[in-house]
C-alpha positions in Angstrom: 0.0 0.0 0.0 1.2 3.4 -0.8 -0.5 6.5 0.7 -0.3 10.1 -0.1 -2.1 12.1 2.5 -3.3 15.4 1.3 -5.3 17.2 3.7 -4.0 18.2 7.1 -7.4 19.2 8.5 -8.5 15.6 8.1 -7.2 12.4 9.5 -5.4 11.4 6.4 -2.0 12.1 8.1 -2.7 10.0 11.0 -3.9 7.2 8.9 -1.0 7.3 6.8 1.3 7.2 9.8 -0.6 4.0 10.9 -0.1 2.4 7.6 3.7 2.9 8.2 3.6 2.1 11.7 2.0 -1.3 11.2 4.2 -2.1 8.3 1.4 -2.2 5.8 2.9 0.2 3.2 4.8 3.3 2.6 3.9 7.1 2.7 4.9 9.6 0.2 4.7 13.3 0.0 2.6 14.5 -2.8 4.2 17.9 -2.9 7.6 16.7 -3.9 7.2 13.2 -5.4 8.1 12.5 -9.0 6.9 9.8 -11.4 10.0 8.0 -11.0 9.7 8.3 -7.2 6.1 6.8 -7.3 7.5 4.0 -9.6 10.1 3.2 -7.1 7.9 3.3 -4.1 5.6 0.7 -6.1 8.6 -1.4 -6.9 9.8 -1.2 -3.3 6.5 -2.2 -1.7 5.7 -4.7 -4.4 9.1 -6.5 -3.8 8.9 -6.7 -0.2 7.2 -10.0 1.0 6.8 -8.4 4.4 4.2 -5.9 3.3 2.3 -8.6 1.7 2.2 -10.8 4.6 1.4 -8.1 6.9 -1.5 -6.7 4.9 -2.8 -10.4 4.5 -2.6 -10.8 8.3 -4.7 -7.5 8.6 -7.2 -8.5 6.1 -7.6 -11.9 7.8 -8.2 -10.1 11.2 -10.8 -7.7 9.7 -12.6 -10.7 8.1 -12.4 -12.4 11.4 -13.8 -9.6 13.3 -16.6 -9.2 10.7 -17.5 -12.8 11.0 -17.4 -12.6 14.7 -19.8 -9.4 14.4 -22.2 -11.3 12.2 -22.4 -14.4 14.4 -22.9 -12.0 17.3 -25.7 -10.5 15.6 -27.4 -13.9 14.7 -27.1 -15.0 18.3 -28.4 -11.9 19.6 -31.4 -12.2 17.1 -31.9 -15.9 18.4 -31.8 -14.9 22.1 -34.5 -12.2 21.4 -36.7 -14.4 19.7 -36.4 -17.1 22.3 -37.1 -14.7 25.0 -40.2 -13.3 23.2 -41.5 -16.9 22.7 -40.8 -17.6 26.3 -42.6 -14.5 27.5 -45.7 -15.1 25.3 
């Protein structure tokens, strides 16, 4: 992942720092980057298996959290249904 935060009054810079901190990608400065600089960043990130592994691990964690949330919602619905049946 390569990020170029643009607006200081938003959370873009903080998000870009998190990308770098977690080893998910590189941050560039749009004000002074060249085409060759962007190409070099793409090559650097693309050639580093560490980035790919960390992004995959983050993806897996997000999917797990989403599945966990979905399971929680289903269980909550079942409990509400069982309670309403029991109270009738």
